[in-house]
PyMOL Python script that loads the backbone (N, CA, C, O; Angstrom):
from pymol import cmd

cmd.read_pdbstr("""\
ATOM      1  N   MET A   1     -13.995  10.482  22.435  1.00  0.00           N
ATOM      2  CA  MET A   1     -13.431   9.166  22.715  1.00  0.00           C
ATOM      3  C   MET A   1     -12.003   9.127  22.195  1.00  0.00           C
ATOM      4  O   MET A   1     -11.756   9.449  21.033  1.00  0.00           O
ATOM      5  N   SER A   2     -11.075   8.741  23.035  1.00  0.00           N
ATOM      6  CA  SER A   2      -9.680   8.698  22.622  1.00  0.00           C
ATOM      7  C   SER A   2      -9.365   7.383  21.915  1.00  0.00           C
ATOM      8  O   SER A   2      -9.968   6.345  22.187  1.00  0.00           O
ATOM      9  N   LYS A   3      -8.420   7.461  21.015  1.00  0.00           N
ATOM     10  CA  LYS A   3      -8.015   6.288  20.251  1.00  0.00           C
ATOM     11  C   LYS A   3      -6.916   5.551  21.022  1.00  0.00           C
ATOM     12  O   LYS A   3      -5.991   6.179  21.537  1.00  0.00           O
ATOM     13  N   ILE A   4      -7.014   4.251  21.101  1.00  0.00           N
ATOM     14  CA  ILE A   4      -6.052   3.437  21.839  1.00  0.00           C
ATOM     15  C   ILE A   4      -4.942   3.002  20.894  1.00  0.00           C
ATOM     16  O   ILE A   4      -5.212   2.506  19.800  1.00  0.00           O
ATOM     17  N   ASP A   5      -3.692   3.187  21.313  1.00  0.00           N
ATOM     18  CA  ASP A   5      -2.538   2.762  20.525  1.00  0.00           C
ATOM     19  C   ASP A   5      -2.126   1.355  20.989  1.00  0.00           C
ATOM     20  O   ASP A   5      -1.283   1.198  21.872  1.00  0.00           O
ATOM     21  N   TYR A   6      -2.737   0.353  20.377  1.00  0.00           N
ATOM     22  CA  TYR A   6      -2.489  -1.028  20.790  1.00  0.00           C
ATOM     23  C   TYR A   6      -1.048  -1.444  20.564  1.00  0.00           C
ATOM     24  O   TYR A   6      -0.490  -2.205  21.356  1.00  0.00           O
ATOM     25  N   TYR A   7      -0.438  -0.955  19.492  1.00  0.00           N
ATOM     26  CA  TYR A   7       0.947  -1.323  19.213  1.00  0.00           C
ATOM     27  C   TYR A   7       1.861  -0.843  20.344  1.00  0.00           C
ATOM     28  O   TYR A   7       2.735  -1.585  20.794  1.00  0.00           O
ATOM     29  N   GLN A   8       1.660   0.388  20.800  1.00  0.00           N
ATOM     30  CA  GLN A   8       2.503   0.913  21.882  1.00  0.00           C
ATOM     31  C   GLN A   8       2.277   0.149  23.174  1.00  0.00           C
ATOM     32  O   GLN A   8       3.224  -0.107  23.918  1.00  0.00           O
ATOM     33  N   ILE A   9       1.033  -0.218  23.446  1.00  0.00           N
ATOM     34  CA  ILE A   9       0.731  -1.020  24.628  1.00  0.00           C
ATOM     35  C   ILE A   9       1.443  -2.368  24.526  1.00  0.00           C
ATOM     36  O   ILE A   9       2.045  -2.831  25.494  1.00  0.00           O
ATOM     37  N   ALA A  10       1.373  -2.998  23.343  1.00  0.00           N
ATOM     38  CA  ALA A  10       2.033  -4.295  23.136  1.00  0.00           C
ATOM     39  C   ALA A  10       3.546  -4.165  23.283  1.00  0.00           C
ATOM     40  O   ALA A  10       4.187  -5.029  23.880  1.00  0.00           O
ATOM     41  N   LEU A  11       4.118  -3.093  22.741  1.00  0.00           N
ATOM     42  CA  LEU A  11       5.562  -2.880  22.841  1.00  0.00           C
ATOM     43  C   LEU A  11       5.987  -2.706  24.289  1.00  0.00           C
ATOM     44  O   LEU A  11       6.981  -3.295  24.714  1.00  0.00           O
ATOM     45  N   ASP A  12       5.258  -1.915  25.047  1.00  0.00           N
ATOM     46  CA  ASP A  12       5.584  -1.706  26.467  1.00  0.00           C
ATOM     47  C   ASP A  12       5.487  -3.009  27.254  1.00  0.00           C
ATOM     48  O   ASP A  12       6.370  -3.323  28.053  1.00  0.00           O
ATOM     49  N   LYS A  13       4.416  -3.764  27.029  1.00  0.00           N
ATOM     50  CA  LYS A  13       4.225  -5.029  27.739  1.00  0.00           C
ATOM     51  C   LYS A  13       5.301  -6.049  27.342  1.00  0.00           C
ATOM     52  O   LYS A  13       5.810  -6.781  28.191  1.00  0.00           O
ATOM     53  N   ALA A  14       5.645  -6.089  26.042  1.00  0.00           N
ATOM     54  CA  ALA A  14       6.679  -7.017  25.567  1.00  0.00           C
ATOM     55  C   ALA A  14       8.035  -6.685  26.200  1.00  0.00           C
ATOM     56  O   ALA A  14       8.776  -7.587  26.591  1.00  0.00           O
ATOM     57  N   LYS A  15       8.355  -5.407  26.299  1.00  0.00           N
ATOM     58  CA  LYS A  15       9.624  -5.007  26.926  1.00  0.00           C
ATOM     59  C   LYS A  15       9.671  -5.420  28.392  1.00  0.00           C
ATOM     60  O   LYS A  15      10.725  -5.814  28.893  1.00  0.00           O
ATOM     61  N   GLU A  16       8.532  -5.333  29.083  1.00  0.00           N
ATOM     62  CA  GLU A  16       8.464  -5.781  30.472  1.00  0.00           C
ATOM     63  C   GLU A  16       8.787  -7.268  30.586  1.00  0.00           C
ATOM     64  O   GLU A  16       9.369  -7.711  31.576  1.00  0.00           O
ATOM     65  N   MET A  17       8.404  -8.035  29.564  1.00  0.00           N
ATOM     66  CA  MET A  17       8.616  -9.487  29.577  1.00  0.00           C
ATOM     67  C   MET A  17       9.951  -9.884  28.950  1.00  0.00           C
ATOM     68  O   MET A  17      10.259 -11.074  28.879  1.00  0.00           O
ATOM     69  N   GLY A  18      10.754  -8.912  28.491  1.00  0.00           N
ATOM     70  CA  GLY A  18      12.075  -9.216  27.946  1.00  0.00           C
ATOM     71  C   GLY A  18      12.119  -9.396  26.442  1.00  0.00           C
ATOM     72  O   GLY A  18      13.131  -9.859  25.914  1.00  0.00           O
ATOM     73  N   TYR A  19      11.060  -9.047  25.736  1.00  0.00           N
ATOM     74  CA  TYR A  19      11.022  -9.147  24.280  1.00  0.00           C
ATOM     75  C   TYR A  19      11.229  -7.759  23.682  1.00  0.00           C
ATOM     76  O   TYR A  19      10.883  -6.757  24.308  1.00  0.00           O
ATOM     77  N   ASP A  20      11.792  -7.694  22.472  1.00  0.00           N
ATOM     78  CA  ASP A  20      12.050  -6.380  21.892  1.00  0.00           C
ATOM     79  C   ASP A  20      11.512  -6.188  20.479  1.00  0.00           C
ATOM     80  O   ASP A  20      11.666  -5.106  19.913  1.00  0.00           O
ATOM     81  N   ILE A  21      10.888  -7.200  19.896  1.00  0.00           N
ATOM     82  CA  ILE A  21      10.285  -7.071  18.574  1.00  0.00           C
ATOM     83  C   ILE A  21       8.796  -7.399  18.689  1.00  0.00           C
ATOM     84  O   ILE A  21       8.420  -8.429  19.250  1.00  0.00           O
ATOM     85  N   VAL A  22       7.959  -6.516  18.156  1.00  0.00           N
ATOM     86  CA  VAL A  22       6.507  -6.696  18.193  1.00  0.00           C
ATOM     87  C   VAL A  22       5.971  -6.530  16.785  1.00  0.00           C
ATOM     88  O   VAL A  22       6.290  -5.559  16.099  1.00  0.00           O
ATOM     89  N   ARG A  23       5.136  -7.502  16.346  1.00  0.00           N
ATOM     90  CA  ARG A  23       4.512  -7.413  15.018  1.00  0.00           C
ATOM     91  C   ARG A  23       3.029  -7.710  15.135  1.00  0.00           C
ATOM     92  O   ARG A  23       2.641  -8.656  15.820  1.00  0.00           O
ATOM     93  N   PRO A  24       2.187  -6.909  14.471  1.00  0.00           N
ATOM     94  CA  PRO A  24       0.739  -7.166  14.510  1.00  0.00           C
ATOM     95  C   PRO A  24       0.412  -8.536  13.923  1.00  0.00           C
ATOM     96  O   PRO A  24       1.024  -8.975  12.950  1.00  0.00           O
ATOM     97  N   ALA A  25      -0.573  -9.203  14.542  1.00  0.00           N
ATOM     98  CA  ALA A  25      -0.934 -10.543  14.083  1.00  0.00           C
ATOM     99  C   ALA A  25      -2.438 -10.750  14.010  1.00  0.00           C
ATOM    100  O   ALA A  25      -2.906 -11.883  14.118  1.00  0.00           O
ATOM    101  N   GLY A  26      -3.197  -9.694  13.830  1.00  0.00           N
ATOM    102  CA  GLY A  26      -4.629  -9.853  13.612  1.00  0.00           C
ATOM    103  C   GLY A  26      -5.492  -9.552  14.815  1.00  0.00           C
ATOM    104  O   GLY A  26      -5.025  -9.131  15.873  1.00  0.00           O
ATOM    105  N   GLU A  27      -6.776  -9.786  14.602  1.00  0.00           N
ATOM    106  CA  GLU A  27      -7.783  -9.499  15.626  1.00  0.00           C
ATOM    107  C   GLU A  27      -8.834 -10.595  15.592  1.00  0.00           C
ATOM    108  O   GLU A  27      -9.279 -11.017  14.525  1.00  0.00           O
ATOM    109  N   ARG A  28      -9.226 -11.054  16.788  1.00  0.00           N
ATOM    110  CA  ARG A  28     -10.238 -12.112  16.868  1.00  0.00           C
ATOM    111  C   ARG A  28     -10.948 -12.046  18.216  1.00  0.00           C
ATOM    112  O   ARG A  28     -10.309 -11.891  19.257  1.00  0.00           O
ATOM    113  N   ASP A  29     -12.260 -12.164  18.191  1.00  0.00           N
ATOM    114  CA  ASP A  29     -13.085 -12.209  19.401  1.00  0.00           C
ATOM    115  C   ASP A  29     -12.805 -11.049  20.359  1.00  0.00           C
ATOM    116  O   ASP A  29     -12.815 -11.230  21.576  1.00  0.00           O
ATOM    117  N   GLY A  30     -12.556  -9.859  19.810  1.00  0.00           N
ATOM    118  CA  GLY A  30     -12.333  -8.692  20.646  1.00  0.00           C
ATOM    119  C   GLY A  30     -10.928  -8.562  21.195  1.00  0.00           C
ATOM    120  O   GLY A  30     -10.683  -7.698  22.037  1.00  0.00           O
ATOM    121  N   TRP A  31     -10.004  -9.384  20.753  1.00  0.00           N
ATOM    122  CA  TRP A  31      -8.613  -9.324  21.193  1.00  0.00           C
ATOM    123  C   TRP A  31      -7.731  -8.950  20.016  1.00  0.00           C
ATOM    124  O   TRP A  31      -7.949  -9.429  18.903  1.00  0.00           O
ATOM    125  N   LYS A  32      -6.748  -8.107  20.242  1.00  0.00           N
ATOM    126  CA  LYS A  32      -5.733  -7.758  19.243  1.00  0.00           C
ATOM    127  C   LYS A  32      -4.519  -8.637  19.543  1.00  0.00           C
ATOM    128  O   LYS A  32      -4.076  -8.720  20.689  1.00  0.00           O
ATOM    129  N   TYR A  33      -3.990  -9.284  18.525  1.00  0.00           N
ATOM    130  CA  TYR A  33      -2.858 -10.194  18.687  1.00  0.00           C
ATOM    131  C   TYR A  33      -1.585  -9.555  18.145  1.00  0.00           C
ATOM    132  O   TYR A  33      -1.600  -8.887  17.111  1.00  0.00           O
ATOM    133  N   PHE A  34      -0.485  -9.771  18.862  1.00  0.00           N
ATOM    134  CA  PHE A  34       0.819  -9.270  18.441  1.00  0.00           C
ATOM    135  C   PHE A  34       1.858 -10.362  18.679  1.00  0.00           C
ATOM    136  O   PHE A  34       1.937 -10.933  19.767  1.00  0.00           O
ATOM    137  N   GLY A  35       2.660 -10.646  17.640  1.00  0.00           N
ATOM    138  CA  GLY A  35       3.751 -11.592  17.787  1.00  0.00           C
ATOM    139  C   GLY A  35       4.903 -10.895  18.490  1.00  0.00           C
ATOM    140  O   GLY A  35       5.250  -9.767  18.141  1.00  0.00           O
ATOM    141  N   ILE A  36       5.502 -11.555  19.478  1.00  0.00           N
ATOM    142  CA  ILE A  36       6.627 -10.967  20.208  1.00  0.00           C
ATOM    143  C   ILE A  36       7.834 -11.891  20.100  1.00  0.00           C
ATOM    144  O   ILE A  36       7.710 -13.114  20.162  1.00  0.00           O
ATOM    145  N   THR A  37       8.998 -11.280  19.937  1.00  0.00           N
ATOM    146  CA  THR A  37      10.232 -12.036  19.728  1.00  0.00           C
ATOM    147  C   THR A  37      11.401 -11.294  20.362  1.00  0.00           C
ATOM    148  O   THR A  37      11.369 -10.073  20.516  1.00  0.00           O
ATOM    149  N   LYS A  38      12.410 -12.034  20.719  1.00  0.00           N
ATOM    150  CA  LYS A  38      13.673 -11.438  21.154  1.00  0.00           C
ATOM    151  C   LYS A  38      14.578 -11.382  19.933  1.00  0.00           C
ATOM    152  O   LYS A  38      14.691 -12.364  19.200  1.00  0.00           O
ATOM    153  N   SER A  39      15.217 -10.253  19.709  1.00  0.00           N
ATOM    154  CA  SER A  39      16.004 -10.077  18.487  1.00  0.00           C
ATOM    155  C   SER A  39      17.136 -11.093  18.370  1.00  0.00           C
ATOM    156  O   SER A  39      17.469 -11.508  17.260  1.00  0.00           O
ATOM    157  N   TRP A  40      17.726 -11.497  19.469  1.00  0.00           N
ATOM    158  CA  TRP A  40      18.838 -12.446  19.386  1.00  0.00           C
ATOM    159  C   TRP A  40      18.375 -13.855  19.029  1.00  0.00           C
ATOM    160  O   TRP A  40      19.206 -14.714  18.733  1.00  0.00           O
ATOM    161  N   LEU A  41      17.058 -14.113  19.052  1.00  0.00           N
ATOM    162  CA  LEU A  41      16.540 -15.434  18.689  1.00  0.00           C
ATOM    163  C   LEU A  41      16.272 -15.590  17.198  1.00  0.00           C
ATOM    164  O   LEU A  41      16.006 -16.698  16.732  1.00  0.00           O
ATOM    165  N   ILE A  42      16.338 -14.493  16.442  1.00  0.00           N
ATOM    166  CA  ILE A  42      16.055 -14.557  15.010  1.00  0.00           C
ATOM    167  C   ILE A  42      17.068 -15.485  14.346  1.00  0.00           C
ATOM    168  O   ILE A  42      18.277 -15.329  14.520  1.00  0.00           O
ATOM    169  N   GLY A  43      16.568 -16.438  13.596  1.00  0.00           N
ATOM    170  CA  GLY A  43      17.431 -17.409  12.924  1.00  0.00           C
ATOM    171  C   GLY A  43      17.649 -18.681  13.715  1.00  0.00           C
ATOM    172  O   GLY A  43      18.291 -19.609  13.221  1.00  0.00           O
ATOM    173  N   HIS A  44      17.132 -18.749  14.930  1.00  0.00           N
ATOM    174  CA  HIS A  44      17.269 -19.939  15.758  1.00  0.00           C
ATOM    175  C   HIS A  44      15.922 -20.652  15.844  1.00  0.00           C
ATOM    176  O   HIS A  44      14.872 -20.009  15.853  1.00  0.00           O
ATOM    177  N   LYS A  45      15.957 -21.952  15.904  1.00  0.00           N
ATOM    178  CA  LYS A  45      14.724 -22.726  16.068  1.00  0.00           C
ATOM    179  C   LYS A  45      14.406 -22.780  17.559  1.00  0.00           C
ATOM    180  O   LYS A  45      15.189 -23.292  18.359  1.00  0.00           O
ATOM    181  N   ILE A  46      13.240 -22.240  17.914  1.00  0.00           N
ATOM    182  CA  ILE A  46      12.906 -22.140  19.338  1.00  0.00           C
ATOM    183  C   ILE A  46      11.548 -22.737  19.669  1.00  0.00           C
ATOM    184  O   ILE A  46      11.102 -22.634  20.812  1.00  0.00           O
ATOM    185  N   GLY A  47      10.885 -23.349  18.720  1.00  0.00           N
ATOM    186  CA  GLY A  47       9.564 -23.902  18.974  1.00  0.00           C
ATOM    187  C   GLY A  47       8.478 -22.958  18.507  1.00  0.00           C
ATOM    188  O   GLY A  47       8.675 -22.200  17.557  1.00  0.00           O
ATOM    189  N   LEU A  48       7.333 -22.996  19.167  1.00  0.00           N
ATOM    190  CA  LEU A  48       6.203 -22.160  18.772  1.00  0.00           C
ATOM    191  C   LEU A  48       6.477 -20.686  19.062  1.00  0.00           C
ATOM    192  O   LEU A  48       7.096 -20.356  20.073  1.00  0.00           O
ATOM    193  N   PRO A  49       6.021 -19.807  18.185  1.00  0.00           N
ATOM    194  CA  PRO A  49       6.156 -18.375  18.448  1.00  0.00           C
ATOM    195  C   PRO A  49       5.233 -17.948  19.590  1.00  0.00           C
ATOM    196  O   PRO A  49       4.282 -18.653  19.927  1.00  0.00           O
ATOM    197  N   ARG A  50       5.520 -16.800  20.173  1.00  0.00           N
ATOM    198  CA  ARG A  50       4.724 -16.272  21.287  1.00  0.00           C
ATOM    199  C   ARG A  50       3.844 -15.141  20.783  1.00  0.00           C
ATOM    200  O   ARG A  50       4.279 -14.319  19.976  1.00  0.00           O
ATOM    201  N   TYR A  51       2.606 -15.099  21.260  1.00  0.00           N
ATOM    202  CA  TYR A  51       1.665 -14.060  20.867  1.00  0.00           C
ATOM    203  C   TYR A  51       1.028 -13.436  22.092  1.00  0.00           C
ATOM    204  O   TYR A  51       0.525 -14.128  22.976  1.00  0.00           O
ATOM    205  N   LEU A  52       1.060 -12.118  22.124  1.00  0.00           N
ATOM    206  CA  LEU A  52       0.457 -11.339  23.184  1.00  0.00           C
ATOM    207  C   LEU A  52      -0.931 -10.904  22.728  1.00  0.00           C
ATOM    208  O   LEU A  52      -1.101 -10.446  21.599  1.00  0.00           O
ATOM    209  N   LYS A  53      -1.928 -11.048  23.612  1.00  0.00           N
ATOM    210  CA  LYS A  53      -3.293 -10.618  23.300  1.00  0.00           C
ATOM    211  C   LYS A  53      -3.617  -9.404  24.165  1.00  0.00           C
ATOM    212  O   LYS A  53      -3.307  -9.366  25.355  1.00  0.00           O
ATOM    213  N   ILE A  54      -4.250  -8.410  23.533  1.00  0.00           N
ATOM    214  CA  ILE A  54      -4.686  -7.215  24.252  1.00  0.00           C
ATOM    215  C   ILE A  54      -6.177  -7.042  24.003  1.00  0.00           C
ATOM    216  O   ILE A  54      -6.635  -7.126  22.864  1.00  0.00           O
ATOM    217  N   SER A  55      -6.933  -6.801  25.066  1.00  0.00           N
ATOM    218  CA  SER A  55      -8.381  -6.637  24.929  1.00  0.00           C
ATOM    219  C   SER A  55      -8.696  -5.330  24.222  1.00  0.00           C
ATOM    220  O   SER A  55      -7.835  -4.459  24.095  1.00  0.00           O
ATOM    221  N   GLU A  56      -9.943  -5.198  23.759  1.00  0.00           N
ATOM    222  CA  GLU A  56     -10.362  -3.995  23.038  1.00  0.00           C
ATOM    223  C   GLU A  56     -10.216  -2.729  23.869  1.00  0.00           C
ATOM    224  O   GLU A  56      -9.942  -1.660  23.324  1.00  0.00           O
ATOM    225  N   ASN A  57     -10.396  -2.836  25.180  1.00  0.00           N
ATOM    226  CA  ASN A  57     -10.272  -1.651  26.016  1.00  0.00           C
ATOM    227  C   ASN A  57      -8.815  -1.334  26.368  1.00  0.00           C
ATOM    228  O   ASN A  57      -8.541  -0.285  26.951  1.00  0.00           O
ATOM    229  N   GLY A  58      -7.879  -2.222  26.024  1.00  0.00           N
ATOM    230  CA  GLY A  58      -6.458  -1.999  26.245  1.00  0.00           C
ATOM    231  C   GLY A  58      -5.996  -2.224  27.664  1.00  0.00           C
ATOM    232  O   GLY A  58      -4.868  -1.870  28.008  1.00  0.00           O
ATOM    233  N   ARG A  59      -6.840  -2.804  28.498  1.00  0.00           N
ATOM    234  CA  ARG A  59      -6.491  -2.973  29.915  1.00  0.00           C
ATOM    235  C   ARG A  59      -6.173  -4.410  30.301  1.00  0.00           C
ATOM    236  O   ARG A  59      -5.543  -4.646  31.331  1.00  0.00           O
ATOM    237  N   GLU A  60      -6.596  -5.365  29.496  1.00  0.00           N
ATOM    238  CA  GLU A  60      -6.364  -6.769  29.820  1.00  0.00           C
ATOM    239  C   GLU A  60      -5.319  -7.341  28.871  1.00  0.00           C
ATOM    240  O   GLU A  60      -5.320  -7.047  27.676  1.00  0.00           O
ATOM    241  N   PHE A  61      -4.423  -8.164  29.422  1.00  0.00           N
ATOM    242  CA  PHE A  61      -3.355  -8.788  28.639  1.00  0.00           C
ATOM    243  C   PHE A  61      -3.367 -10.281  28.894  1.00  0.00           C
ATOM    244  O   PHE A  61      -3.745 -10.743  29.970  1.00  0.00           O
ATOM    245  N   SER A  62      -2.948 -11.021  27.893  1.00  0.00           N
ATOM    246  CA  SER A  62      -2.861 -12.461  28.017  1.00  0.00           C
ATOM    247  C   SER A  62      -1.934 -12.969  26.919  1.00  0.00           C
ATOM    248  O   SER A  62      -1.679 -12.268  25.940  1.00  0.00           O
ATOM    249  N   MET A  63      -1.443 -14.164  27.083  1.00  0.00           N
ATOM    250  CA  MET A  63      -0.661 -14.801  26.035  1.00  0.00           C
ATOM    251  C   MET A  63      -1.568 -15.793  25.316  1.00  0.00           C
ATOM    252  O   MET A  63      -2.413 -16.438  25.939  1.00  0.00           O
ATOM    253  N   ALA A  64      -1.389 -15.910  24.013  1.00  0.00           N
ATOM    254  CA  ALA A  64      -2.141 -16.909  23.248  1.00  0.00           C
ATOM    255  C   ALA A  64      -1.734 -18.288  23.760  1.00  0.00           C
ATOM    256  O   ALA A  64      -0.549 -18.589  23.906  1.00  0.00           O
ATOM    257  N   GLU A  65      -2.726 -19.105  24.024  1.00  0.00           N
ATOM    258  CA  GLU A  65      -2.443 -20.433  24.557  1.00  0.00           C
ATOM    259  C   GLU A  65      -3.087 -21.489  23.681  1.00  0.00           C
ATOM    260  O   GLU A  65      -4.145 -21.264  23.093  1.00  0.00           O
ATOM    261  N   GLY A  66      -2.460 -22.605  23.601  1.00  0.00           N
ATOM    262  CA  GLY A  66      -3.009 -23.721  22.840  1.00  0.00           C
ATOM    263  C   GLY A  66      -2.574 -23.685  21.379  1.00  0.00           C
ATOM    264  O   GLY A  66      -2.231 -22.642  20.822  1.00  0.00           O
ATOM    265  N   TRP A  67      -2.605 -24.853  20.800  1.00  0.00           N
ATOM    266  CA  TRP A  67      -2.164 -25.036  19.422  1.00  0.00           C
ATOM    267  C   TRP A  67      -3.020 -24.252  18.441  1.00  0.00           C
ATOM    268  O   TRP A  67      -2.484 -23.560  17.575  1.00  0.00           O
ATOM    269  N   GLU A  68      -4.350 -24.348  18.561  1.00  0.00           N
ATOM    270  CA  GLU A  68      -5.253 -23.712  17.606  1.00  0.00           C
ATOM    271  C   GLU A  68      -5.098 -22.189  17.602  1.00  0.00           C
ATOM    272  O   GLU A  68      -4.999 -21.577  16.538  1.00  0.00           O
ATOM    273  N   GLU A  69      -5.076 -21.589  18.767  1.00  0.00           N
ATOM    274  CA  GLU A  69      -4.971 -20.133  18.864  1.00  0.00           C
ATOM    275  C   GLU A  69      -3.611 -19.641  18.348  1.00  0.00           C
ATOM    276  O   GLU A  69      -3.543 -18.626  17.654  1.00  0.00           O
ATOM    277  N   THR A  70      -2.551 -20.345  18.678  1.00  0.00           N
ATOM    278  CA  THR A  70      -1.214 -19.967  18.222  1.00  0.00           C
ATOM    279  C   THR A  70      -1.078 -20.104  16.713  1.00  0.00           C
ATOM    280  O   THR A  70      -0.502 -19.233  16.061  1.00  0.00           O
ATOM    281  N   MET A  71      -1.598 -21.180  16.157  1.00  0.00           N
ATOM    282  CA  MET A  71      -1.513 -21.370  14.709  1.00  0.00           C
ATOM    283  C   MET A  71      -2.362 -20.344  13.955  1.00  0.00           C
ATOM    284  O   MET A  71      -1.973 -19.887  12.880  1.00  0.00           O
ATOM    285  N   TRP A  72      -3.520 -19.980  14.514  1.00  0.00           N
ATOM    286  CA  TRP A  72      -4.335 -18.939  13.898  1.00  0.00           C
ATOM    287  C   TRP A  72      -3.563 -17.624  13.866  1.00  0.00           C
ATOM    288  O   TRP A  72      -3.522 -16.956  12.833  1.00  0.00           O
ATOM    289  N   ALA A  73      -2.951 -17.248  14.987  1.00  0.00           N
ATOM    290  CA  ALA A  73      -2.199 -15.997  15.065  1.00  0.00           C
ATOM    291  C   ALA A  73      -0.992 -16.024  14.120  1.00  0.00           C
ATOM    292  O   ALA A  73      -0.676 -15.013  13.493  1.00  0.00           O
ATOM    293  N   LEU A  74      -0.324 -17.166  14.019  1.00  0.00           N
ATOM    294  CA  LEU A  74       0.821 -17.297  13.114  1.00  0.00           C
ATOM    295  C   LEU A  74       0.387 -17.075  11.670  1.00  0.00           C
ATOM    296  O   LEU A  74       1.052 -16.360  10.921  1.00  0.00           O
ATOM    297  N   LYS A  75      -0.728 -17.690  11.280  1.00  0.00           N
ATOM    298  CA  LYS A  75      -1.236 -17.526   9.911  1.00  0.00           C
ATOM    299  C   LYS A  75      -1.608 -16.074   9.640  1.00  0.00           C
ATOM    300  O   LYS A  75      -1.315 -15.547   8.567  1.00  0.00           O
ATOM    301  N   GLN A  76      -2.248 -15.428  10.602  1.00  0.00           N
ATOM    302  CA  GLN A  76      -2.636 -14.023  10.434  1.00  0.00           C
ATOM    303  C   GLN A  76      -1.409 -13.119  10.318  1.00  0.00           C
ATOM    304  O   GLN A  76      -1.385 -12.194   9.506  1.00  0.00           O
ATOM    305  N   GLU A  77      -0.402 -13.389  11.127  1.00  0.00           N
ATOM    306  CA  GLU A  77       0.832 -12.589  11.068  1.00  0.00           C
ATOM    307  C   GLU A  77       1.505 -12.723   9.709  1.00  0.00           C
ATOM    308  O   GLU A  77       1.984 -11.734   9.155  1.00  0.00           O
ATOM    309  N   GLU A  78       1.545 -13.940   9.168  1.00  0.00           N
ATOM    310  CA  GLU A  78       2.137 -14.162   7.853  1.00  0.00           C
ATOM    311  C   GLU A  78       1.346 -13.436   6.766  1.00  0.00           C
ATOM    312  O   GLU A  78       1.934 -12.836   5.866  1.00  0.00           O
ATOM    313  N   GLU A  79       0.022 -13.488   6.848  1.00  0.00           N
ATOM    314  CA  GLU A  79      -0.809 -12.796   5.848  1.00  0.00           C
ATOM    315  C   GLU A  79      -0.616 -11.291   5.931  1.00  0.00           C
ATOM    316  O   GLU A  79      -0.547 -10.626   4.897  1.00  0.00           O
ATOM    317  N   LEU A  80      -0.527 -10.743   7.124  1.00  0.00           N
ATOM    318  CA  LEU A  80      -0.334  -9.302   7.280  1.00  0.00           C
ATOM    319  C   LEU A  80       1.039  -8.856   6.785  1.00  0.00           C
ATOM    320  O   LEU A  80       1.180  -7.752   6.258  1.00  0.00           O
ATOM    321  N   SER A  81       2.046  -9.703   6.951  1.00  0.00           N
ATOM    322  CA  SER A  81       3.398  -9.319   6.517  1.00  0.00           C
ATOM    323  C   SER A  81       3.558  -9.422   5.007  1.00  0.00           C
ATOM    324  O   SER A  81       4.507  -8.866   4.454  1.00  0.00           O
ATOM    325  N   ASN A  82       2.646 -10.124   4.323  1.00  0.00           N
ATOM    326  CA  ASN A  82       2.734 -10.275   2.865  1.00  0.00           C
ATOM    327  C   ASN A  82       1.861  -9.294   2.110  1.00  0.00           C
ATOM    328  O   ASN A  82       1.707  -9.424   0.895  1.00  0.00           O
ATOM    329  N   LEU A  83       1.282  -8.311   2.793  1.00  0.00           N
ATOM    330  CA  LEU A  83       0.424  -7.339   2.113  1.00  0.00           C
ATOM    331  C   LEU A  83       1.187  -6.436   1.210  1.00  0.00           C
ATOM    332  O   LEU A  83       0.600  -5.565   0.569  1.00  0.00           O
TER     333      LEU A  83
END
""", "prot")
cmd.dss("prot")
cmd.show_as("cartoon", "prot")
cmd.util.cbc("prot")
cmd.orient("prot")
């Protein structure tokens, strides 16, 4: 069984959408979450952050939607960055 590189998948998908920074933001309900940002937006207030979700098999992609899911991913990203 081959190991899936979720970070590389997230980076490739983020680049397709015009984003260039990807940070891991946890895992929930079989989805891996990654925060995506454009480097030129750092330091600017832009509203809610964007999170890309990748399924366990690495073939399905989605964006985190809704307040609850986005806030959960934001909290997880902050906890992971403070390790």
